[in-house]
C-alpha positions as CSV (number, residue, x, y, z in Angstrom):
1,X,77.4,92.3,84.2
2,X,75.2,93.9,81.6
3,X,75.8,97.1,79.8
4,X,73.4,99.0,82.0
5,X,75.4,98.2,85.1
6,X,78.7,99.5,83.7
7,X,80.0,102.9,84.9
8,X,78.8,105.6,82.4
9,X,82.2,107.4,82.1
10,X,85.6,105.8,82.4
11,X,89.0,106.6,81.2
12,X,91.0,103.4,80.4
13,X,94.6,102.7,79.4
14,X,95.3,99.5,77.5
15,X,98.9,98.3,78.0
16,X,100.1,95.5,75.7
17,X,103.1,95.2,73.4
18,X,100.9,93.7,70.6
19,X,98.9,96.2,68.5
20,X,96.4,93.6,67.4
21,X,95.6,92.7,71.0
22,X,95.1,96.4,71.9
23,X,92.9,96.8,68.9
24,X,90.8,93.8,69.9
25,X,90.4,95.0,73.5
26,X,89.5,98.5,72.3
27,X,86.7,97.1,70.1
28,X,85.3,95.1,72.9
29,X,85.3,98.0,75.3
30,X,84.0,100.6,73.0
31,X,81.2,98.4,71.6
32,X,79.8,98.1,75.1
33,X,80.4,101.6,76.5
34,X,80.8,104.2,73.8
35,X,81.3,106.9,76.3
36,X,84.5,105.4,77.7
37,X,87.8,107.0,76.7
38,X,90.3,104.3,75.7
39,X,94.0,105.1,75.4
40,X,96.8,102.8,74.5
41,X,100.5,102.1,75.4
42,X,102.8,99.6,73.9
43,X,105.1,99.3,76.9
44,X,105.3,99.8,80.6
45,X,107.5,102.9,80.1
46,X,105.0,104.4,77.7
47,X,102.2,103.6,80.1
48,X,103.9,105.5,83.0
49,X,104.6,108.5,80.7
50,X,100.9,108.6,79.7
51,X,99.7,108.3,83.3
52,X,102.0,111.1,84.5
53,X,100.4,113.3,81.8
54,X,96.8,112.1,82.1
55,X,95.5,110.0,85.0
56,X,93.1,107.2,84.1
57,X,90.5,105.2,86.1
58,X,91.6,101.7,85.0
59,X,94.8,100.4,83.5
60,X,94.4,97.1,81.8
61,X,97.9,95.6,81.9
62,X,99.3,92.6,80.0
63,X,101.3,90.4,82.4
64,X,103.9,89.4,79.7
65,X,105.7,92.3,78.2
66,X,109.4,92.8,77.3
67,X,111.3,95.5,79.1
68,X,109.0,96.4,82.1
69,X,106.7,93.4,82.7
70,X,103.1,93.7,84.1
71,X,104.0,93.1,87.7
72,X,106.7,95.8,87.7
73,X,104.4,98.2,86.0
74,X,101.6,97.4,88.5
75,X,103.9,98.3,91.3
76,X,105.0,101.5,89.7
77,X,101.4,102.5,88.9
78,X,100.3,101.9,92.5
79,X,103.3,103.9,93.8
80,X,102.8,106.8,91.5
81,X,99.0,106.7,90.9
82,X,97.4,104.8,93.7
83,X,93.9,105.9,92.7
84,X,94.3,104.1,89.3
85,X,92.8,100.6,89.4
86,X,95.0,98.0,87.7
87,X,93.4,95.0,85.9
88,X,96.0,92.4,84.9
89,X,95.3,90.5,81.7
90,X,97.3,87.3,81.4
91,X,97.6,84.1,79.4
92,X,98.5,82.2,82.6
93,X,95.5,80.3,84.2
94,X,97.4,79.3,87.3
95,X,96.6,80.7,90.7
96,X,100.3,81.4,91.4
97,X,100.3,84.1,88.8
98,X,97.1,85.7,90.1
99,X,98.5,85.7,93.6
100,X,101.7,87.4,92.5
101,X,99.6,90.0,90.6
102,X,97.5,90.8,93.7
103,X,100.7,91.0,95.8
104,X,102.0,93.6,93.4
105,X,99.0,95.7,94.0
106,X,96.6,94.6,91.2
107,X,92.9,95.1,91.7
108,X,91.9,92.3,89.3
109,X,93.2,89.4,87.3
110,X,91.6,88.1,84.1
111,X,92.9,85.4,81.8
112,X,93.0,86.1,78.0
113,X,90.8,83.2,77.3
114,X,87.9,84.8,79.2
115,X,84.8,85.9,77.3
116,X,84.3,89.6,76.6
117,X,81.5,89.8,79.1
118,X,83.9,88.7,81.9
119,X,86.4,91.4,80.9
120,X,83.7,94.0,81.0
121,X,82.5,92.7,84.4
122,X,86.1,92.9,85.7
123,X,86.5,96.5,84.5
124,X,83.3,97.5,86.1
125,X,84.2,95.9,89.4
126,X,87.7,97.3,89.8
127,X,86.6,100.8,88.5
128,X,84.1,101.0,91.4
129,X,86.6,100.0,94.1
130,X,86.2,96.2,94.1
131,X,88.5,93.3,93.3
132,X,88.1,90.7,90.6
133,X,89.7,87.4,89.8
134,X,88.8,85.4,86.7
135,X,86.0,82.9,87.3
136,X,88.1,79.9,86.5
137,X,90.6,80.8,89.2
138,X,88.5,82.3,91.9
139,X,87.9,79.2,94.0
140,X,91.6,78.1,93.9
141,X,92.8,81.6,94.8
142,X,90.5,81.7,97.8
143,X,91.6,78.1,98.8
144,X,95.2,79.1,98.6
145,X,94.7,82.2,100.6
146,X,92.9,80.1,103.3
147,X,95.6,77.5,103.3
148,X,93.2,74.9,101.9
149,X,95.3,73.6,99.0
150,X,98.8,72.2,98.6
151,X,101.2,74.9,97.5
152,X,103.6,73.7,94.7
153,X,107.4,73.9,95.4
154,X,108.0,76.6,92.8
155,X,105.8,79.0,94.8
156,X,108.8,79.5,97.1
157,X,110.9,80.8,94.1
158,X,111.5,84.5,93.7
159,X,109.8,86.2,90.8
160,X,113.1,86.3,88.8
161,X,113.9,82.7,89.6
162,X,110.5,81.6,88.4
163,X,111.1,83.5,85.1
164,X,114.5,81.8,84.7
165,X,112.9,78.4,85.4
166,X,110.2,78.9,82.8
167,X,112.8,79.7,80.2
168,X,115.0,76.8,81.1
169,X,112.0,74.5,80.8
170,X,111.2,76.0,77.4
171,X,114.7,75.1,76.2
172,X,116.5,78.4,76.3
173,X,120.2,78.3,77.0
174,X,121.6,80.5,79.8
175,X,123.2,82.8,77.3
176,X,119.8,83.3,75.6
177,X,118.1,83.9,79.0
178,X,120.8,86.4,79.9
179,X,120.1,88.4,76.7
180,X,116.4,88.3,77.1
181,X,116.4,89.4,80.7
182,X,119.3,91.8,80.5
183,X,121.4,89.7,83.0
184,X,124.9,88.3,82.9
185,X,125.3,84.6,82.2
186,X,126.8,84.2,85.6
187,X,123.7,85.6,87.2
188,X,121.5,83.3,85.3
189,X,123.7,80.3,86.4
190,X,123.4,81.5,90.0
191,X,119.6,81.6,89.7
192,X,119.6,78.1,88.2
193,X,121.7,76.8,91.1
194,X,119.3,78.4,93.6
195,X,116.3,77.0,91.9
196,X,117.7,73.5,92.0
197,X,118.5,73.9,95.7
198,X,115.1,75.2,96.6
199,X,113.3,72.5,94.6
200,X,115.8,69.9,95.7
201,X,116.5,68.9,92.1
202,X,119.9,67.3,91.3
203,X,120.4,68.5,87.7
204,X,119.0,70.3,84.7
205,X,117.1,67.3,83.4
206,X,115.3,66.9,86.7
207,X,114.5,70.6,86.7
208,X,113.1,70.5,83.2
209,X,111.0,67.4,84.1
210,X,109.6,69.2,87.1
211,X,108.7,72.2,85.0
212,X,106.9,70.2,82.4
213,X,105.0,68.3,85.0
214,X,103.8,71.6,86.5
215,X,103.1,73.2,83.0
216,X,105.7,75.9,83.5
217,X,107.0,76.0,80.0
218,X,105.7,78.9,77.9
219,X,104.0,78.3,74.7
220,X,105.7,80.9,72.6
221,X,109.0,82.4,73.5
222,X,108.4,85.1,70.8
223,X,105.8,86.3,73.2
224,X,107.9,86.2,76.4
225,X,106.3,85.5,79.8
226,X,106.7,88.0,82.5
227,X,110.1,88.7,84.0
228,X,108.1,88.3,87.2
229,X,109.0,91.1,89.6
230,X,112.1,93.1,90.4
231,X,113.3,91.2,93.4
232,X,116.5,90.0,91.7
233,X,119.4,91.7,89.9
């Protein structure tokens, strides 16, 4: 999408817990559309507060945020401000994450390794009532929706179970996971047991091996992946 095809006037909200990421996104957006108003929020809670005070056309939401993650925030935005389009921005280039984002109500899903032109195209698309999925995932998402691809076993996990699995695969102990996700150690252990039962894995070693084979470990636990969803305690 070229600059002429972009909406002339938009109010955007960038939601990311990293200031340097927000600054980079702001520069990309303002360089292409100087008339756009770009606001920022460093957390899901701050984003909701801003939206209650000033509605925006498009919220660009990071999937991986501490506290309220991008999926929870998307659900809240759609419940409170259904006219606001939500474009999820994620480091995860797997269709399972895109599917979960759309199920939460997102209008678009773009990976962080996408070029600036694709981000702009996605903003323009969702701002005008359309849907957008990052080009590298589009075919796989459509195939999965149509039942044309094998669905991995971990797709049956709840959002919280998937988050616990990713952290176990990344080497975190149950006590560390409990602290990060504000859960009890007992609850984390219960999730671990349910994960093993659903995936039919006999022990932690098999679970970790499965996670590594399916690239479920996150690259940097200092930038935590999403506590995907609110469907578990």
